[in-house]
N, C-alpha and C positions, 0 to 999 in steps of 0.2 A: 121396955119395948118402945115406949113413946119418947124417951130421951134422945135417941139417935135421930129420930124423924124430926123432932123439934129443932135440933142443932142444924140439920140440913136445910130446913126452911129459913132459919136465920142467916145461914151462909149465902143462900141464893139472894135474899133481899139485900144484903150488904153489897154483894157483887154487882147487882143491877144498879144500885145507887152510884157505885164507883164508875161504871161504864157511862152512865148518863152524864156525870160530871165531866168526864173526859171529852165527850162529844160536844157539850156546850162550850168547853174551853177551847177546843179546836176551832169551832165556828167563830168565836170571838177573835182568835188570832188571825184567821183568814180575813175577816172584815176589817180588822185594824190594818192589815197589810195593804188591802185595796185602798183604804182611805189615805195611806201615806205615800202612794205611787205618784211621782211628779207628773203634772199635765203636759210638760214640755215634750215628753217622749212621743206624743200624738202628732206633732207637726211633721208634714211630709218634707222630703229633701227638696232643695231648689232645683228645678229641672235644668238640664244642660242642653243648649242648642248651638248649632254651628251657624256662623254668620260670615258674610263677606262685606267688604266696604265698597260702596258704590263709587265708581270713578268715571271720568269723562274720557272718551276716546274719539279718534277720527277713524271712520269706517266707510266702506263702500256700501251705499244704500242701494239694495237690489230688490225692488218689489217684483212680484210675479203677477202675471195676467193669463187668463185662458185665451188661447188662440186656435185658429183653424187654418189648415194649410190650403193653398189654392195654386193651381197651375199658373205658370208665368204666361200671360197672354194666350189663353185658350182660344182656339179658332173653331167656329162652327162651320161645317161643310154643308152648303145648300146649293141647289141647282139654280142656274140662271135661266133655265128654260123648262117648260113643262113637257112631259113625255113618258115613255115606257123605258125602264132600266133594261138595257140589253146585257150588261156585264158588270160584275164587281171584281176589281183587280187585286185588292189588298187582302191581307190576313188580319183579322180583328185582333187588337191588343198588341200589335207589333210596331216597331219603329218604322217611320216613313221619312223620306227626304223630300225636300222641296222639288216639285216637278214630277214626282211619281204619279202614275195613273191610278185613279181611285174608282171612278164610275164611267160607264159609257151609256148615254141616253140614245135611243134609236135615232140615227142621223138622217134617215131617208127623207122624211118630210121637210127637214130643214135644208137638205141639199137641193131639193126641188125648188124651194123658195129662193135659195141663193142663185140657182141657175136662171130662174125667171127674172130675178132682179138684175142679174148681169145682162140679160138680153134687153131689158128695158133701158138700161144705161146705153147700150149700143144703139138702140132705136132713137133715144133722145139725142145722142151725139150726132147721128145722121141727120136728124131734123134740124139741129143747130147749124150744121155745115151747109145744108140746103138754104136755110134762111139767110145765112151770111152771103151766100152766092147771089141770091135774089136781090139782096140789098146792094151788092156791088154792081149789079146790072142796072138797077133803077137810078142810081145817083147820076151817071152820065146822061141818061135819057132826060132826067129832069133839067139838066143844064141846057139841053137842046130843046126843052119844052115839048118833048115827045110824050111825056106822061105828066100827070097832075101831081100837085104836092101831096094829095091824099095817098097816092100810090107809094110815095116815099115813106109817109107815116106808117102805112100798113106794113111795109117791109121792115122798118125799124122795130115795130111792135112784135112782129113775128120772131125777130132775132131775140128780143127780150123774153118772149114766152118760151122759146126753145131753150134758152139758158136756164130759166126757172125749172122747166121740165127735166133738164139734165141734172140739175142739182137735187131735185126730188128723187130722181131715179138713183143717183149716187148715194143719197142718204138711205134709201131702202136697201141698196146693196150692202152698205156698211152694217146695217142692222141684221140683214140676212147672214152675212159672214160671221158676225158676232155670235148669233144664235148657233150657227153650224159649228163654230169653234168650241162653243161651250157645251156641246153635247159630250165632249170628253172632259171630265172633271179631274183636275190634278191637285196635288197637295200644295198649298200656298206657302207652307213653312216646314221646317224640320220638327219632328216630334214623335209622339206615340199616339196612334189612332185607336179610338175605342170601338165599341160595338156599332155595327151598321144597323140602322133602324129599318132599312128597306133593302130588298134583294131583287134578283132578276125577275122581270115580269110585272113589277109593281108600277102603277101610274103615280107620278109625283107632280107636284105643282111648283111652279117657279117661285123662288124667294121664300116661300112660307114653309116648305117641308125641310125639317132637319134630318140630314142623312147620317151624319156621324160628327164626332168632335176630335180634334187633334190637340193634345195637351203637350206643352213644352215643359219638361220636367227639370231643366237646368237653365237658369236658377229656378227657385220656387219662392212663392209668397207665403207669408203667415199673417193673417189678419187678426188684430186684437181689438177688444173693446175696453176703453179706459173710462171708469166711472167719473161723473162730474165732481163728486166729492173729493176724489183723489186729485183731480186737476186743481181744485180750489185750495186744497191743503198744500200742494206743491208750490203754487203761486205764493201763498203766504210764507212758506218756509224759505223760498228764494228771496222774498222781500226782507225777511228777518235775518238773512244770511246764515241760516241754520244748515243749509245745504249749498253745494256748488255743482254746476252743471256745464258741460261743454255745449257747443252748438247742437241744437236739437237733432240734426241729421248726422251727428257723430255718435249718437247713442247706439249701443250694441245690444243684441239679444242672444241669450243662450236658451236652446230649445230642449225640453224634457218630454219624452214620450209617456204614454199611459202606463207602461211597464216600469217606469223609473229610469230607463236608460237615457243618457244625455247625448245629443247629436254632437259630433266632434268639431264642427265648424260654427263660427259665430255669424249671425246675420246683422245687417245694418238697417236702421230705420230709414225708409226711403219715401214715406208718405204719411202725412197727418192731415186729417180732414179739417175743413174750415168751419164746420157747424156741428153742434151736438144733436144727435138723433132724439127727437122728443119722445118717441115710443119706448126707448130704452134708457134714456138719460146718460148716454155714453158717447164718447168721441172715438171715431175709428182711426186706428193706426195700422201701418203695414211694414213688415220686415221682409227683406230679401235675403234668402239663404242660398249659398252655392250647393249644388247637388250634382256633381259630375257623374255619379253613377246613374243618374236619370237618362243619360245618353246611351247607356249600355243596354244589353239585352234585358227583357222584362224579368223581374224578380231580383234585380241587382240594386234597385233604387232604395235609398235609406227611408224615404217616406213618400207618400202619395197624396194627391189632392183629396181634401175632405177629412183628413185626420184631425182630431182634437189633441192639442198639445198645451204645455205650459211654457210661457216665455218669461225668463228672468231678465229684467232690464238692467243693463250695466252702463255706468258712466256718471252716476250721481255720487257725490262725496258728502257725507254728513259729518259735521264737526261737533264736538262736545256731546257726543252720544252717550247716554247712560244705558248700559245693558246689564241684565241680571240673568242667572241660570233659569231655564224654563221652569224647573220645579219650584223655584222661589215664588212664582206667581200662582196664587190660589184663586178659586172661583167660588163666589157666594151669591146670595140674593142681591147684593149691591153691585155685582159685577166682578171685575178683576181687582185683587188686592194683594198686598204683601204684609209681612210682619217686620216691623222695624224695632230695634232695641234702642231705647232712649238713654239719656245721660244717667237716669236713675236705675238703669239695668232692668227696665220693665218692657214687656212686649206691647207694642202699639200697632193696632190694625190700621193700615194706610191704603185707601183706594188709589189705584193707579190706572193710567191709560197705556196699555200694552198694545202697540200698533202693529208690530211685525216681528217675525222670527229672523234672527241673524245667526245662522249656524245652529248651535244648541242653546241660544240665549234669546231672551225677549228684549226688544227695543222699547224702552219706557219713554213715552212722550211727555207725561206729566204725572205729578204725585210723589216723585222721589227726587232727592237732591244729592249732589256730590258729597261724599264724606259720611253719609248715613250708613248704619250697619243693618244689613238685610238678612233675615233668617232664611237659611237654605235647607235645614233639616231639623226635625224635632217638633213639627207642627202639632202632633197629637198630644203633646205634653203641655201646651200653652193655650191661654185665652187672652183677650185684651186685658192689660193691666197685670198680667202674671210676672212676678219677679223671676228672672232667669239668670243662668250662668252662661254668658256668651263666650264661645270659643271661636276665635278668628282663624279662618283658613284661607288659603290662596284661592283666587277666583278660578284658576285653571283646575285646581283640585276639586272645587265645588262643582264644576261642570262635568267632571269625569267620575265622581264618586258614585258607587252603585249601592243603594240601600233597598231593603225589602219594603221600607215604608213607602206608601203611595200617597199622592196628593189627596187631601181630604176635602170633601165638600162641606164647608162650614155653614152653619145657620147663623148668619150675622144680620144685624138690622140694616 
């Protein structure tokens, strides 16, 4: 009975030792395999980046400035006389022509003054006539010694006094007629009249009270403020012959509205101030734009006084300009920079001064040289000193390629 059981125990013991030997052997094989795996398989592949070669071109240099529109020679309507407004003739916000009636100031008191002044002129004229007649009588009597020399002097003095009185009366008459004529206020120019600040029954003061404003909308002005730093840079670039410029008053302007639409006509620079404003550090310039629709019915004008616009300056030519696609220029704590691939095919971080956009490219003022290869895609794969596989592409293609990759904000020293 015990022999079968003993045999079973021996079989189990032998089987356990065999299984343990197999497990130990398998572990040794696995460890040996790991030790023999070559370390070179852990090296990452060399990242591929797209590059363009920096070249020099001649381009139109077109800086932009913020401007504000202004009516061409706006006219303030003020009364020359004080009085009560009897009638307002115009419709607010409509076009008026030179000579159109605008306001009537109560003329009654001014007409009374005019008639009184006219009567005083007649009185002074009669006095002068009488004085001249008296003088004519005295002169022959003096020759006959019928009167004294004093009588002659008195007669001559009376003539002079009568002349002075007549001139004073005539002066008062001119003033009275001027005041009477100016009780009717007319439009001095063609244009569009704004809101009336006073209406019938209001008392107004001469010279000081603003009644309304007439804006001439064709042509129109656009005022721009040019920073002093820009003027200094332009002067330096002109001296270094980096840019060319026509006569200053041949410079043109293209106007862009706040919604991005562009005005179809170009304006001409017609004024540049002679001094920089100390409170803003800018020089004032002014462009004149045609606006023929401004002469038509309200609502047809392309633009109105007081609008903020952008003015793109045209006329400057920049030679030997280096431009790169906008996405090639990155931003970091050091400012603007690009990645350049050097002769050893390594990525080099290069700080640059990107001064302005030109289409879909950045104008590089400094930091980059003609012939250098600039990375335009693959920034997320590289750091300064990274070995790269640079693939040259055409600059036109670089500017139009669409990638899901966005510009990355690098933490650089």
